[in-house]
Steps between C-alpha positions, in 0.01 A plus 500: 500500500493254785808292579331197340424700186860621481624144534275377218603796285867419563441136406328602177755766417799273549333229292477749214854632546660157548277236338765231537563451870773261605749454778829676441693208651608246238428133572382187320411271792279585800771434759731737312259785574527417870877530477490819293252649745736430788793654315300814419500614863696829506610436141371609161316255277745578221795382709310194619430401140871517417591286801226240456603437140822345632339353810222316315744369242718355779218345704220365281261338749362527852716204598813664360437811711410292807835320477703805401797630696385821670835672452496429127147638469608803703781582258257502206241718676759735654403794268149497651626594846439315828633208300582263786156532656329475162702191404404329826136587437506368144649165594275480807179576313580245230573234763169579672318498169642159416466337842169647620309559180641243257623774270152653463455874554265564798172669411444712808685800637508334841689198362728704275612722785619198698775452240841658579534847350140527377311799640153621409627703204653200324215274614250734334715506187483120486127497566436736210752389238522127568153414629310787332319585820427846650818663624624838619880532481590783736856593419636847579413636155141377516454651845647833387276528195184392683572776750546756225175393336328539837393136506651457846673701767661189648868413451526159668479225232240281680270799557537621140426149376190478718370838386567444129330161503180687584545741208634295208286234327660165597530376142692815402719536808812312386521674162430834668809453717718422197368805316569719802864389499539594134317829555730578791806431289376706205334795672427485874859475617607542861718794399412747227165350398389599150170651612463728197509195272287272722256307277295378796396844620218536246336178617487625859387855431144602576294729281662845484750393765841351422618227732780603735703217644647505850875556462 
């Protein structure tokens, strides 16, 4: 199997294993995903979802966040870690969104990454889930699993993103990233991966040769 063939097999396999692909961060408005994405840095999605339930109930619009007291936001997001920096980013990005973009979510990665606290990972998340455009979300779990599946030997997020864009069909890229996150949580864990139970292995195996991932 070539690297391209492995990538397509992984896409097909994960589609079969997880037919319903969706972001694990809970949100109801596009700007809320931006905030949740910022909070997810060095924090689990599960904890972010607990915190944002209170946060989004307290501040119900872009304007409310833009005018929020940073210290009050910081107290709510404290469980996510780096809470002072994240609070400043949240208020800053909402101010920028309101003042520079009239409350509209930018539609390019270049514009999104000019907003406080928005890096390429969150920008790609917005591109895929909000605008339904091709996106490769290179978080640490995605990078780890792509390495194990021998889709890349790179570890720097921009380089992994660049390489995977060449391998994954654009229209399937965003959902592929979501499925990889779920697969990583269920089987391909950082520690003690459940290789014996891996349901993806059969899709990557060649005739008379079982696929061996790179651990």
